[in-house]
C-alpha positions, -999 to +999 in steps of 0.1 A: -009-102+149+027-108+141+048-083+122+046-086+084+075-090+061+082-063+034+067-085+007+037-095+028+030-058+033+034-051-004+010-079-014-016-067+011-012-031-002-016-043-038-048-062-030-063-032-013-053-008-041-064-030-070-098-036-054-105+001-061-085+008-092-092-023-113-125-037-098-133-056-130-101-077-125-105-081-088-100-105-070-065-108-084-048-138-100-013-146-090+000-131-123-018-098-116-006-098-080+030-102-090+027-074-116+013-051-090+040-059-065+067-053-091+054-020-105+081+005-113+058+034-105+040+043-073+061+018-053+088+024-027+109+004-026+107-011-061+107-049-059+114-078-082+096-106-065+091-139-082+058-158-086+069-183-059+079-155-034+045-138-039+027-171-035+044-177-002+035-142+009-001-145+000-003-179+017+011-162+048-015-135+047-042-162+043-029-178+075-034-144+093-069-141+077-058-108+061-064-124+026-084-152+013-089-172-019-120-167-039-140-197-051-157-204-083-129-196-107-106-219-127-076-197-117-069-190-081-078-154-072-071-135-040-087-106-021-079-088+011-098-089+044-079-063+063-107-040+074-128-067+089-099-086+106-084-055+122-116-036+128-106-006+106-128+017+086-122+019+048-105+053+052-078+039+075-073+009+053-068+032+023-042+052+042-023+021+054-023+007+018-006+038+005+020+037+032+027+001+025+030+007-012+049+040-013+067+043+020+066+073+044+045+103+032+031+135+045-006+139+051-009+161+020+008+134-001-015+108+013-046+128+005-035+131-031-023+095-035-054+079-019-078+097-043-088+066-062-091+046-029-110+072-009-115+109-014-108+128+017-124+162+020-092+179+032-058+172+047-072+175+083-095+146+075-065+125+066-047+136+098-077+126+119-075+090+107-037+090+110-040+102+146-065+074+154-041+048+139-012+063+159-032+062+192-047+028+187-050+010+220-031-020+231-063-040+234-068-035+197-033-044+188-014-011+194-005+018+171-003+011+133+014+043+122+040+067+136+046+104+128+082+110+120+099+141+135+102+168+109+137+167+096+159+198+092+148+216+060+117+195+056+084+214+052+061+187+067+064+157+089+059+123+073+040+093+085+051+056+084+032+024+090+042+000+117+028-033+102+064-045+096+074-037+132+085-008+153+111+016+140+138+037+156+127+072+147+158+089+160+181+066+140+160+072+109+162+109+111+199+111+120+209+088+091+190+108+065+205+139+048+183+170+052+185+177+015+168+144+007+137+154+026+137+188+009+139+172-025+112+147-017+089+175-007+096+197-038+092+168-062+059+155-047+037+173-071+057+161-101+057+125-089+020+127-084+015+138-120+038+111-133+019+085-113-014+096-127-001+092-162+012+057-154-019+044-137-038+040-170-009+018-182-010-003-151-048-007-154-044-017-191-018-043-181-042-057-155-069-059-182-047-078-206-038-103-178-075-108-172-082-114-209-053-139-211-069-158-182-105-157-195-095-167-230-072-194-218-044-181-240-008-184-229+017-156-233 
């Protein structure tokens, strides 16, 4: 499989996330997909993609069989097919989705952030699936995540997905200020609490989009 663009990875991550967090609105319409891609919370980096850009990205994912369009609806709706196409268990799909949506994270952050996609028993369970993804054989397509070296002052190592291509780990560490890693670690709990408060708002937005569609009412 070819490398994904940033927006293609974001679209795929949103489809995986929303399948669990707003099942009543899933598969997603283009409007809901755009809203999910451009969320201001639980996203890194924050994007401002247009409808046309997201449509191009989802069409590209369809060409890779990572997404497909549902039938039987007046409005086009889309869902992901990542686990089946790539031969991955749901736990690995959940971890990859969070890495695509939120950027590099520690295994502890991943366990907390994937709670609504999959509940891991403990951090070691998350690390087990991360190790499997990092050691994925060439016959299966090669590694899908990499463990970043622990930066000076950082408490834990972070993980990053490789769906958008290989990364230069040494360059990434040398170009980052140590205090940035410390701040990210110390603020993780606060960010998690903020995200939980905002999830209900995002869910309500998705519900409103669905009602607009079902009632045939324009904004």
